[in-house]
C-alpha positions in Angstrom: 95.9 139.2 75.1 97.8 138.3 71.9 95.5 137.1 69.2 96.2 134.3 66.8 97.0 136.8 64.1 99.5 138.5 66.3 101.0 135.1 66.9 101.7 134.9 63.2 103.4 138.3 63.3 105.5 137.2 66.2 106.7 134.2 64.2 107.6 136.5 61.3 109.7 138.8 63.5 111.5 135.7 64.9 112.3 134.6 61.4 113.5 138.0 60.3 110.9 138.0 57.5 109.5 141.2 56.0 106.0 142.4 56.9 103.1 140.2 56.1 101.5 141.0 52.7 97.8 141.1 53.0 97.7 140.0 49.3 98.0 136.5 50.6 96.0 134.9 53.4 96.4 131.5 55.2 93.5 130.0 57.0 92.9 128.8 59.6 95.4 130.6 61.7 95.5 127.7 64.1 93.9 124.2 64.3 93.9 121.1 66.3 95.0 117.6 65.2 94.6 114.4 67.3 97.0 111.6 66.4 97.5 108.2 67.9 101.1 106.9 68.4 102.0 104.9 65.3 99.3 106.3 63.2 98.7 109.3 60.9 96.1 112.1 60.8 95.7 115.2 58.6 94.5 118.8 58.6 94.1 121.3 55.9 95.0 125.0 55.3 93.8 127.2 52.6 96.2 129.6 50.9 94.5 132.5 49.0 96.2 134.9 46.5 94.2 138.1 46.9 96.5 140.1 44.6 96.0 140.9 40.9 99.2 139.0 39.9 100.3 135.4 39.8 102.3 134.2 42.9 104.2 131.1 43.8 104.4 129.5 47.3 106.4 127.0 49.3 105.1 125.2 52.4 107.5 124.1 55.1 107.5 123.3 58.9 109.1 124.5 62.1 108.6 123.6 65.7 106.9 126.2 67.9 108.3 126.1 71.4 106.6 127.8 74.3 108.3 129.2 77.4 106.6 129.3 80.8 104.0 131.6 79.4 101.8 130.3 76.6 102.4 133.5 74.6 106.2 133.3 75.0 107.1 131.7 71.6 110.3 130.6 69.8 110.8 128.7 66.6 113.2 125.9 65.9 113.7 122.8 63.8 111.3 119.9 64.1 112.2 116.8 66.2 114.0 114.5 63.7 111.6 111.7 64.7 108.7 114.0 63.4 110.3 115.8 60.5 110.0 112.9 58.0 106.4 112.3 59.1 105.1 115.8 58.5 104.2 116.3 54.9 102.4 119.0 52.9 100.6 118.2 49.7 101.3 120.1 47.6 104.4 121.8 49.1 105.1 123.9 46.0 102.5 125.6 43.9 101.5 128.7 41.9 98.3 130.6 42.2 96.8 132.9 39.7 95.3 136.2 40.8 92.4 135.6 43.3 93.0 131.8 43.2 93.1 129.7 46.3 94.6 126.3 47.1 93.8 123.7 49.8 96.9 122.2 51.2 96.8 118.9 53.1 99.1 118.6 56.1 99.7 114.9 57.1 101.3 114.1 60.5 102.6 110.7 61.5 103.6 110.0 65.1 106.3 107.2 65.2 106.0 104.4 67.8 109.3 105.5 69.4 108.0 109.1 70.0 108.0 109.8 73.8 108.0 113.6 74.1 105.1 115.9 74.9 102.6 116.9 72.2 104.3 119.1 69.6 103.1 122.4 68.2 104.0 122.7 64.5 104.3 126.1 62.7 103.2 125.7 59.1 105.2 128.3 57.2 103.9 129.5 53.9 106.5 131.4 52.0 105.6 133.5 49.0 108.4 133.8 46.4 109.7 131.4 43.8 108.0 128.0 44.0 110.5 126.3 41.7 113.7 127.9 42.9 115.3 127.3 46.4 117.2 130.6 46.1 114.2 132.6 44.8 113.5 135.9 46.5 111.2 135.7 49.5 108.6 138.5 49.7 106.1 137.2 52.3 105.9 134.6 55.0 102.8 133.6 56.9 102.2 131.0 59.5 99.4 128.7 60.8 99.8 126.9 64.1 99.0 123.2 64.2 98.5 122.0 67.8 99.1 118.2 67.7 97.4 116.1 70.5 99.2 112.8 70.9 97.0 110.0 72.2 99.0 108.2 74.9 98.5 104.6 76.2 99.1 106.0 79.7 95.9 107.9 80.7 97.8 109.5 83.6 99.6 111.6 81.0 96.4 113.4 80.1 96.3 115.4 83.4 93.8 118.2 83.5 94.5 121.9 83.7 95.5 123.2 87.1 94.0 126.5 88.1 96.6 128.6 89.9 94.3 131.5 90.5 90.6 132.4 90.0 89.6 135.7 91.5 86.9 138.4 91.4 88.1 142.0 92.0 86.9 144.0 93.7 85.2 141.8 96.3 82.7 144.6 96.9 81.7 146.6 93.8 79.7 149.8 93.8 78.5 150.5 90.3 81.6 149.2 88.5 82.1 145.9 86.7 83.8 143.0 88.6 87.0 141.7 86.9 87.2 137.9 86.8 90.7 136.7 86.3 92.1 133.2 85.8 95.6 131.8 85.7 95.8 128.2 84.4 98.7 125.8 84.1 99.2 122.7 82.1 101.6 120.2 83.7 100.5 117.3 81.5 101.9 116.0 78.2 99.2 117.1 75.9 98.1 120.5 74.6 94.9 121.5 76.4 92.5 124.5 76.5 92.1 127.1 79.2 88.8 126.6 81.1 86.8 129.5 79.7 83.1 129.4 80.9 81.9 131.3 84.0 78.5 130.6 85.4 77.1 133.3 87.7 74.9 132.2 90.7 73.1 134.6 92.9 72.7 134.5 96.7 69.4 132.4 96.3 71.3 129.7 94.4 69.8 130.6 91.0 72.1 130.7 87.9 71.5 134.2 86.4 74.2 134.4 83.7 76.9 132.6 81.7 79.7 134.2 79.8 83.2 133.4 78.4 86.4 134.8 79.7 87.6 134.8 76.1 85.7 134.8 72.9 88.5 132.8 71.3 89.4 129.4 72.9 93.0 129.7 74.3 95.4 126.8 73.8 97.5 125.8 76.7 100.6 123.8 75.5 102.2 121.4 77.9 104.4 123.0 80.5 102.9 126.5 80.1 100.6 128.8 81.9 98.1 131.4 80.6 95.9 134.1 82.1 92.6 135.3 80.8 90.1 137.8 82.3 86.7 139.5 81.6 84.3 141.9 83.2 80.9 141.3 84.7 78.3 142.7 84.3 79.3 143.4 80.7 77.4 146.3 79.4 75.4 149.2 80.8 72.1 147.3 80.2 73.0 144.9 83.0 73.3 147.6 85.6 69.8 147.4 87.1 68.5 147.3 90.7 67.9 143.6 90.2 71.7 142.9 89.7 72.4 143.2 93.4 73.9 141.1 96.2 76.4 138.4 96.6 77.3 136.3 93.6 79.2 133.1 93.2 81.3 132.8 90.0 82.0 129.2 88.9 84.7 128.3 86.4 83.7 125.5 84.1 85.0 123.6 81.1 82.2 121.4 79.7 80.9 119.3 82.5 83.9 119.9 84.8 83.9 122.6 87.4 87.4 123.9 88.2 87.2 126.8 90.6 84.8 129.1 92.5 85.1 132.7 93.8 82.6 135.2 95.3 82.0 138.9 95.1 79.3 141.4 96.1 77.8 143.8 93.5 75.7 146.9 94.1 74.3 148.8 91.0 75.2 152.2 92.6 78.4 154.2 92.8 78.4 154.8 96.6 77.9 153.0 99.9 75.0 155.3 100.7 73.3 154.3 97.5 73.9 150.7 98.3 72.0 151.1 101.6 69.1 152.8 99.8 68.9 149.9 97.4 69.0 147.4 100.3 66.3 149.3 102.2 64.0 149.4 99.1 64.5 145.7 98.5 63.8 144.9 102.2 60.7 147.0 102.1 59.5 145.2 99.0 60.0 141.8 100.7 58.1 142.9 103.8 55.2 144.2 101.8 55.2 141.0 99.7 55.2 138.8 102.8 52.4 140.8 104.5 50.2 140.5 101.4 50.7 136.8 101.4 49.3 136.4 104.9 
């Protein structure tokens, strides 16, 4: 899975820029901004000069277009309706060694805007702040996911889960791989449902975990896949992690999908029968003692 930092490197390769200099950092690497049509909202980035020399910077904007896959990116010019309403303050500045600067990014969505929610690439170029033709040494990016509040609630359709599976369906001593494929057919950037709740065959919730430690954005018209293993870690391989499990995919209070799998904490079918026999014997002894 491509990380947000790798997204920045992807942008640089598309721009034909030289390698990122770790003497400069831009944070956060991505952020969310909710804007109502006809109104403005703002976010901030922090540019830090980690070098031992003074450096000058320029802040500009590009559109980040996604293909059918949420990791298939291309850069282009901003929609003319948006370009005049996206402003960096300051857009040109100089930083002394180890100095940092907070830059305010203001976005105004005009009343006539009718397209899907845009993703804006905030481009921070290190070079000559006062000279358009100054040499460019470094370019870094931060993604700004803009969520446009529409008057039509039907536009805010929820994520569609194309697939949610547990493989293998019968596991003997090996983790089960939970995989999800999500698609966004709405007009707003959403998030991939990420939480899995594990319920045993007695209906008791025994575990919760995230398919991804970092929330994954799902721009409009794209799909994205995430996966994780369960149980995660040798410490979870105990005789008590046994039987049929239901895996529920959640996002907040909304359940999106369910899948099932059997897990046996042994590496062979014979070992599984032994575990089953021991558990049945324990249940029989327990029931007899209760009489």
